[in-house]
VEXLUMTI-467831 format. One line per field, with one value per residue (C-alpha): residue in three letters; x, y, z; residue number from 0. Coordinates in steps of 0.02 Angstrom, whole numbers, plus 50000, padded with zeros to 5 digits. Example, Ala and Ser with C-alpha at 12.3 -4.5 7.8 and 13.67 -1.06 7.14 Angstrom:
2
type <- Ala:Ser
c1 <- 50615:50684
c2 <- 49775:49947
c3 <- 50390:50357
seq <- 0:1
This chain:
127
type <- Met:Asn:Lys:Pro:Ile:Leu:Ile:Phe:Cys:Leu:Ile:Leu:Phe:Phe:Phe:Gly:Gln:Ile:Leu:Ala:Gln:Asn:Pro:Phe:Pro:Glu:Lys:Thr:Arg:Val:Phe:Asp:Asp:Glu:Thr:Leu:Pro:Arg:Ile:Asp:Ile:Phe:Ile:Asp:Thr:Asp:Ser:Leu:Ala:Leu:Ile:Phe:Gln:Asp:Val:Glu:Ser:Asp:His:Glu:Tyr:Pro:Ala:Asn:Phe:Thr:Phe:Thr:Arg:Asn:Thr:Asp:Leu:Asp:Ile:Leu:Asp:Thr:Ile:Gly:Phe:Arg:Leu:Arg:Gly:Asn:Thr:Ser:Arg:Tyr:Ser:Gln:Lys:Lys:Ser:Phe:Lys:Ile:Ala:Val:Asn:Ser:Phe:Glu:Lys:Gly:Arg:Asn:Phe:Leu:Gly:Leu:Glu:Lys:Leu:Asn:Ile:Asn:Gly:Glu:His:Asn:Asp:Pro:Ser:Ile:Ile
c1 <- 51448:51259:51292:51409:51283:51148:51242:51276:51102:51050:51188:51121:50947:50980:51078:50942:50812:50944:50964:50780:50726:50824:50803:50840:50727:50782:50664:50539:50391:50298:50415:50465:50470:50448:50282:50109:50040:49860:49791:49599:49523:49367:49244:49094:48969:48912:49074:49105:48960:49013:49171:49099:48963:49086:49227:49318:49330:49497:49427:49497:49361:49422:49444:49542:49694:49764:49918:49944:50118:50141:50111:50128:49982:49974:49833:49816:49656:49590:49683:49639:49568:49519:49508:49662:49715:49656:49560:49563:49437:49301:49357:49274:49415:49464:49636:49640:49768:49790:49865:49906:49948:49794:49714:49854:50001:50179:50113:50202:50182:50351:50424:50282:50153:50050:50013:49946:49827:49825:49679:49785:49635:49756:49852:49777:49827:49709:49547
c2 <- 51438:51379:51231:51156:51194:51119:50959:50942:50951:50832:50708:50761:50722:50558:50493:50548:50451:50307:50316:50349:50172:50000:49892:49744:49767:49662:49507:49531:49443:49546:49527:49343:49244:49069:49102:49176:49284:49308:49469:49489:49654:49677:49847:49889:49837:50014:50073:49952:50004:50167:50134:50054:50193:50329:50252:50421:50458:50450:50446:50306:50208:50136:49946:49808:49716:49543:49473:49293:49214:49022:49029:49213:49326:49510:49613:49807:49893:50054:50058:50167:50070:50142:50122:50157:50189:50292:50204:50039:50113:50072:49893:49747:49698:49849:49887:49951:50050:50000:50151:50089:50268:50351:50348:50326:50440:50378:50196:50069:49885:49800:49965:50000:50152:50087:49937:49921:49778:49773:49687:49659:49712:49740:49585:49476:49305:49330:49240
c3 <- 49172:49180:49085:49218:49339:49239:49230:49407:49459:49335:49407:49592:49516:49443:49590:49720:49612:49611:49798:49847:49864:49906:49745:49861:50021:50164:50180:50320:50370:50235:50100:50107:49935:50026:50112:50054:50201:50218:50251:50322:50339:50460:50417:50443:50311:50308:50283:50149:50054:50056:49987:49827:49814:49799:49706:49677:49860:49961:50134:50236:50336:50504:50501:50585:50503:50536:50455:50449:50393:50436:50631:50651:50677:50698:50729:50700:50764:50681:50521:50371:50224:50064:49878:49771:49609:49475:49319:49433:49541:49407:49364:49431:49543:49656:49738:49920:50020:50203:50307:50479:50550:50490:50663:50780:50720:50709:50711:50581:50545:50522:50464:50350:50369:50204:50108:49948:49907:49713:49602:49457:49345:49199:49199:49063:49142:49294:49247
seq <- 0:1:2:3:4:5:6:7:8:9:10:11:12:13:14:15:16:17:18:19:20:21:22:23:24:25:26:27:28:29:30:31:32:33:34:35:36:37:38:39:40:41:42:43:44:45:46:47:48:49:50:51:52:53:54:55:56:57:58:59:60:61:62:63:64:65:66:67:68:69:70:71:72:73:74:75:76:77:78:79:80:81:82:83:84:85:86:87:88:89:90:91:92:93:94:95:96:97:98:99:100:101:102:103:104:105:106:107:108:109:110:111:112:113:114:115:116:117:118:119:120:121:122:123:124:125:126
């Protein structure tokens, strides 16, 4: 009796994992393989110094965000900006998390609430 319930729960779990994320996301301005976008972050120097001083902190500092792709320019004021990762926080090339709804609840950027900017510190091909 318990075995069929367990099998059903396992099947339900695995299908839930498969359907949880679209493996082929729709091409948007953020995820377009044809063009390399540019992201600029404008943050107070004092806030940036605090981020690098306390690498274990998850505190989000206010910053301004611009996203440029070809001639399209998107600007968001007051986004949350912080270090991300675990061991990468101690690497020379840092990774960052951008949260567009930290200070303005419900806001998104082209359908995204957060962006991860990876430093690729574990990539041996990076010089």
